[in-house]
LUMRO-20080 format. One record per residue (C-alpha): residue number from 1; y, x, z. Coordinates in steps of 0.1 Angstrom, whole numbers, plus 2048, in hexadecimal, padded with zeros to 3 digits. Each point is the difference from the previous one (the first is absolute). Example, Ala and Ser with C-alpha at 12.3 -4.5 7.8 and 13.67 -1.06 7.14 Angstrom:
! residues 2
{i->1, c2->7D3, c1->87B, c3->84E} $
{i->2, c2->822, c1->80E, c3->7F9} $
***
This chain:
! residues 232
{i->1, c2->8F0, c1->244, c3->58F} $
{i->2, c2->809, c1->81A, c3->814} $
{i->3, c2->807, c1->81F, c3->7EE} $
{i->4, c2->7F9, c1->825, c3->80A} $
{i->5, c2->800, c1->827, c3->7F8} $
{i->6, c2->7E5, c1->810, c3->7F4} $
{i->7, c2->805, c1->81D, c3->813} $
{i->8, c2->80A, c1->7F4, c3->823} $
{i->9, c2->7F7, c1->7DD, c3->7FC} $
{i->10, c2->824, c1->7F8, c3->80F} $
{i->11, c2->80B, c1->7DC, c3->7F6} $
{i->12, c2->81A, c1->7FE, c3->7E6} $
{i->13, c2->81C, c1->7EA, c3->7FA} $
{i->14, c2->802, c1->7ED, c3->7E4} $
{i->15, c2->811, c1->808, c3->7E4} $
{i->16, c2->7FD, c1->829, c3->80E} $
{i->17, c2->7F9, c1->81B, c3->7E6} $
{i->18, c2->7F5, c1->81A, c3->81A} $
{i->19, c2->7F3, c1->7FE, c3->822} $
{i->20, c2->81A, c1->806, c3->81D} $
{i->21, c2->7E3, c1->810, c3->812} $
{i->22, c2->7F6, c1->81E, c3->7E9} $
{i->23, c2->815, c1->7FE, c3->7E2} $
{i->24, c2->7E5, c1->7F9, c3->7E5} $
{i->25, c2->80F, c1->7EA, c3->7E8} $
{i->26, c2->7F5, c1->7E6, c3->7F6} $
{i->27, c2->800, c1->7E5, c3->7D9} $
{i->28, c2->811, c1->7DF, c3->805} $
{i->29, c2->7F1, c1->7E9, c3->7E7} $
{i->30, c2->810, c1->7DC, c3->7F6} $
{i->31, c2->7F9, c1->7E9, c3->7EC} $
{i->32, c2->806, c1->807, c3->7DC} $
{i->33, c2->81D, c1->7EB, c3->7F0} $
{i->34, c2->80B, c1->7F5, c3->7DB} $
{i->35, c2->814, c1->824, c3->800} $
{i->36, c2->7E0, c1->811, c3->80A} $
{i->37, c2->7EC, c1->810, c3->81E} $
{i->38, c2->824, c1->804, c3->81E} $
{i->39, c2->801, c1->828, c3->807} $
{i->40, c2->7F9, c1->806, c3->827} $
{i->41, c2->81B, c1->806, c3->817} $
{i->42, c2->80E, c1->81A, c3->80B} $
{i->43, c2->810, c1->812, c3->81F} $
{i->44, c2->81C, c1->81D, c3->808} $
{i->45, c2->7F1, c1->804, c3->821} $
{i->46, c2->7F1, c1->824, c3->7FF} $
{i->47, c2->7DF, c1->808, c3->806} $
{i->48, c2->7FA, c1->816, c3->81C} $
{i->49, c2->7E8, c1->81A, c3->7FE} $
{i->50, c2->7E9, c1->80B, c3->81F} $
{i->51, c2->7FF, c1->820, c3->7FA} $
{i->52, c2->828, c1->801, c3->806} $
{i->53, c2->812, c1->805, c3->81D} $
{i->54, c2->824, c1->7F5, c3->806} $
{i->55, c2->80A, c1->81E, c3->812} $
{i->56, c2->820, c1->7F3, c3->80D} $
{i->57, c2->7F5, c1->7E4, c3->81A} $
{i->58, c2->7DD, c1->818, c3->802} $
{i->59, c2->813, c1->81D, c3->80D} $
{i->60, c2->811, c1->7E4, c3->816} $
{i->61, c2->7E4, c1->7F8, c3->811} $
{i->62, c2->7F0, c1->81E, c3->805} $
{i->63, c2->81D, c1->812, c3->811} $
{i->64, c2->808, c1->7E3, c3->816} $
{i->65, c2->7D9, c1->802, c3->80F} $
{i->66, c2->7F7, c1->82A, c3->7F7} $
{i->67, c2->81E, c1->80B, c3->80E} $
{i->68, c2->7F6, c1->7ED, c3->828} $
{i->69, c2->7DE, c1->810, c3->7F9} $
{i->70, c2->80B, c1->821, c3->7F9} $
{i->71, c2->814, c1->7FE, c3->821} $
{i->72, c2->7DE, c1->7F1, c3->814} $
{i->73, c2->7EE, c1->819, c3->7EE} $
{i->74, c2->814, c1->81B, c3->808} $
{i->75, c2->7FC, c1->7F5, c3->826} $
{i->76, c2->7DE, c1->7FD, c3->7FF} $
{i->77, c2->7FB, c1->824, c3->7ED} $
{i->78, c2->810, c1->810, c3->81F} $
{i->79, c2->7F4, c1->7EC, c3->818} $
{i->80, c2->7DA, c1->809, c3->7F5} $
{i->81, c2->80B, c1->827, c3->7FC} $
{i->82, c2->810, c1->801, c3->823} $
{i->83, c2->7DF, c1->7ED, c3->811} $
{i->84, c2->7E4, c1->814, c3->7E7} $
{i->85, c2->7F5, c1->7DA, c3->7F5} $
{i->86, c2->7F3, c1->800, c3->7DB} $
{i->87, c2->81A, c1->7ED, c3->7E9} $
{i->88, c2->7EA, c1->7FD, c3->7E6} $
{i->89, c2->808, c1->7D5, c3->802} $
{i->90, c2->825, c1->808, c3->7F3} $
{i->91, c2->7F9, c1->804, c3->7DF} $
{i->92, c2->7E7, c1->7DA, c3->803} $
{i->93, c2->827, c1->7F1, c3->80B} $
{i->94, c2->80D, c1->811, c3->7E4} $
{i->95, c2->7E4, c1->7F1, c3->7E8} $
{i->96, c2->806, c1->7DB, c3->80E} $
{i->97, c2->825, c1->803, c3->801} $
{i->98, c2->802, c1->805, c3->7D6} $
{i->99, c2->7E9, c1->7E8, c3->800} $
{i->100, c2->817, c1->7E5, c3->814} $
{i->101, c2->81E, c1->80F, c3->7E8} $
{i->102, c2->7E9, c1->7F4, c3->7E5} $
{i->103, c2->7FD, c1->7DF, c3->80E} $
{i->104, c2->825, c1->7F9, c3->802} $
{i->105, c2->808, c1->80E, c3->7E0} $
{i->106, c2->7E8, c1->7E4, c3->7F2} $
{i->107, c2->80B, c1->7E2, c3->813} $
{i->108, c2->826, c1->80A, c3->7F8} $
{i->109, c2->7F3, c1->804, c3->7DF} $
{i->110, c2->7EC, c1->7ED, c3->7F7} $
{i->111, c2->7EE, c1->815, c3->7E0} $
{i->112, c2->7DF, c1->7EB, c3->7EE} $
{i->113, c2->7EC, c1->825, c3->80D} $
{i->114, c2->805, c1->825, c3->80B} $
{i->115, c2->7EC, c1->81A, c3->7F7} $
{i->116, c2->7F6, c1->813, c3->814} $
{i->117, c2->80D, c1->81F, c3->7EE} $
{i->118, c2->822, c1->7EB, c3->806} $
{i->119, c2->7F2, c1->7FC, c3->826} $
{i->120, c2->7F8, c1->826, c3->801} $
{i->121, c2->827, c1->80A, c3->7F3} $
{i->122, c2->812, c1->7E6, c3->81D} $
{i->123, c2->7EC, c1->80F, c3->81B} $
{i->124, c2->807, c1->827, c3->7F5} $
{i->125, c2->828, c1->7F3, c3->801} $
{i->126, c2->7F4, c1->7F5, c3->824} $
{i->127, c2->7ED, c1->81D, c3->806} $
{i->128, c2->824, c1->815, c3->7F5} $
{i->129, c2->815, c1->7EA, c3->810} $
{i->130, c2->7E9, c1->805, c3->824} $
{i->131, c2->7F6, c1->824, c3->7FE} $
{i->132, c2->822, c1->807, c3->7FC} $
{i->133, c2->80E, c1->7F0, c3->820} $
{i->134, c2->7E2, c1->80B, c3->815} $
{i->135, c2->807, c1->821, c3->7F7} $
{i->136, c2->82B, c1->801, c3->801} $
{i->137, c2->7F1, c1->7EC, c3->824} $
{i->138, c2->7E9, c1->817, c3->80E} $
{i->139, c2->819, c1->81D, c3->7F9} $
{i->140, c2->81E, c1->7EC, c3->816} $
{i->141, c2->7ED, c1->7F9, c3->81B} $
{i->142, c2->7F3, c1->824, c3->802} $
{i->143, c2->823, c1->80C, c3->7FA} $
{i->144, c2->80C, c1->7E7, c3->81C} $
{i->145, c2->7DF, c1->804, c3->81C} $
{i->146, c2->80D, c1->82B, c3->7FC} $
{i->147, c2->82B, c1->800, c3->800} $
{i->148, c2->805, c1->7DC, c3->812} $
{i->149, c2->7EB, c1->7FA, c3->819} $
{i->150, c2->7F3, c1->827, c3->806} $
{i->151, c2->7DE, c1->7F9, c3->7FB} $
{i->152, c2->7FC, c1->81C, c3->7EC} $
{i->153, c2->7EC, c1->817, c3->81C} $
{i->154, c2->7E8, c1->7E1, c3->7FC} $
{i->155, c2->7FA, c1->800, c3->7DC} $
{i->156, c2->7FB, c1->824, c3->802} $
{i->157, c2->7E4, c1->804, c3->81D} $
{i->158, c2->7F2, c1->7E1, c3->7EE} $
{i->159, c2->800, c1->819, c3->7E2} $
{i->160, c2->7EF, c1->81E, c3->811} $
{i->161, c2->7E8, c1->7F1, c3->811} $
{i->162, c2->7F3, c1->7EB, c3->7DF} $
{i->163, c2->802, c1->822, c3->7EA} $
{i->164, c2->7ED, c1->813, c3->81A} $
{i->165, c2->7E5, c1->7E6, c3->805} $
{i->166, c2->7F8, c1->7EE, c3->7E9} $
{i->167, c2->80C, c1->816, c3->7E1} $
{i->168, c2->7F4, c1->819, c3->811} $
{i->169, c2->7E0, c1->7EF, c3->7FE} $
{i->170, c2->7FC, c1->7F3, c3->7E1} $
{i->171, c2->80A, c1->826, c3->7EF} $
{i->172, c2->7E3, c1->811, c3->81A} $
{i->173, c2->7E8, c1->7E2, c3->7F3} $
{i->174, c2->80A, c1->80A, c3->7DB} $
{i->175, c2->7F5, c1->823, c3->804} $
{i->176, c2->823, c1->80F, c3->803} $
{i->177, c2->7FE, c1->821, c3->812} $
{i->178, c2->815, c1->807, c3->81F} $
{i->179, c2->81E, c1->815, c3->7F3} $
{i->180, c2->80D, c1->7E8, c3->7E8} $
{i->181, c2->7F9, c1->7E3, c3->811} $
{i->182, c2->81A, c1->810, c3->81A} $
{i->183, c2->814, c1->809, c3->7E3} $
{i->184, c2->800, c1->7DC, c3->7F4} $
{i->185, c2->807, c1->7F0, c3->825} $
{i->186, c2->81E, c1->81B, c3->7FF} $
{i->187, c2->80A, c1->7F3, c3->7E0} $
{i->188, c2->7FC, c1->7DA, c3->80A} $
{i->189, c2->814, c1->806, c3->81F} $
{i->190, c2->81D, c1->80E, c3->7F2} $
{i->191, c2->81E, c1->7E1, c3->801} $
{i->192, c2->7FC, c1->803, c3->7D6} $
{i->193, c2->7DA, c1->7FF, c3->803} $
{i->194, c2->805, c1->7DE, c3->817} $
{i->195, c2->81B, c1->7F2, c3->7E7} $
{i->196, c2->7E6, c1->808, c3->7DF} $
{i->197, c2->7E3, c1->7F1, c3->815} $
{i->198, c2->80F, c1->7DE, c3->809} $
{i->199, c2->810, c1->7FE, c3->7DD} $
{i->200, c2->7DC, c1->809, c3->7F4} $
{i->201, c2->7F3, c1->7E2, c3->813} $
{i->202, c2->81E, c1->7E8, c3->7F6} $
{i->203, c2->7F5, c1->80D, c3->7DB} $
{i->204, c2->7DE, c1->7F2, c3->805} $
{i->205, c2->809, c1->7E0, c3->80E} $
{i->206, c2->817, c1->7FA, c3->7E5} $
{i->207, c2->7E7, c1->80A, c3->7E7} $
{i->208, c2->7E6, c1->7E9, c3->814} $
{i->209, c2->81B, c1->7E2, c3->7FE} $
{i->210, c2->802, c1->7FD, c3->7DB} $
{i->211, c2->7DA, c1->804, c3->7F7} $
{i->212, c2->800, c1->7E1, c3->817} $
{i->213, c2->81C, c1->7ED, c3->7F7} $
{i->214, c2->7F6, c1->7FF, c3->7DA} $
{i->215, c2->7DB, c1->7F7, c3->80C} $
{i->216, c2->80F, c1->7E6, c3->813} $
{i->217, c2->817, c1->7EF, c3->7E4} $
{i->218, c2->7E7, c1->7FF, c3->7E7} $
{i->219, c2->7E6, c1->7F2, c3->819} $
{i->220, c2->81C, c1->7E5, c3->806} $
{i->221, c2->807, c1->7FA, c3->7D9} $
{i->222, c2->7DA, c1->7FE, c3->800} $
{i->223, c2->7F7, c1->7E5, c3->819} $
{i->224, c2->827, c1->7EE, c3->806} $
{i->225, c2->809, c1->7FC, c3->7DE} $
{i->226, c2->7E8, c1->7ED, c3->7F4} $
{i->227, c2->809, c1->7DA, c3->7F3} $
{i->228, c2->7FF, c1->7E3, c3->810} $
{i->229, c2->7E6, c1->7EB, c3->7FB} $
{i->230, c2->804, c1->7E3, c3->7E9} $
{i->231, c2->80B, c1->7DB, c3->818} $
{i->232, c2->7E9, c1->7E8, c3->7FC} $
***
């Protein structure tokens, strides 16, 4: 008769003292002899805690996926900004990348089970790598476009047009008086104002990437870390 784990129903090998999938200890009973009941066999192999994370392989997997993802996100972010398109889908890509990191980590480490909290922590690390990379790449691309490819006039004209039309309309819609609106425009159109505005947008994107990366890691642990059903 096949013996299965009482928690995850994974088939157990004969004489095994713990489940290889979820780590639940199992007592092994043997027939009594003249010297008394036999003691259950013990193993020196450690039982993996589902809430713990092996950070060395986890960070290795996160870096291999998060850094390329950060580069792609930076390019898509700047493309969305200069084409006046929505970049709300970028955080969803970050969530998918974080879930992918969790899936690869599970496959490589084969833990019995990964808790949602452990998956969220892996997602956080993935988000930090991607957010840092995307912010650095955005700055590098803007610097290169202005000083290496002589696109400074295009960037300045785009920013001036956006401030005069879009931001001006927003401030007017919120009831800002014309004098204050003119003052805000003058401040934002200065070189320092442009730099602060782009830095603010990059920071908002980084925060969004972190939040969605945590969510993606947690969802990855929730739906991808289940033990496989026992073979029949």
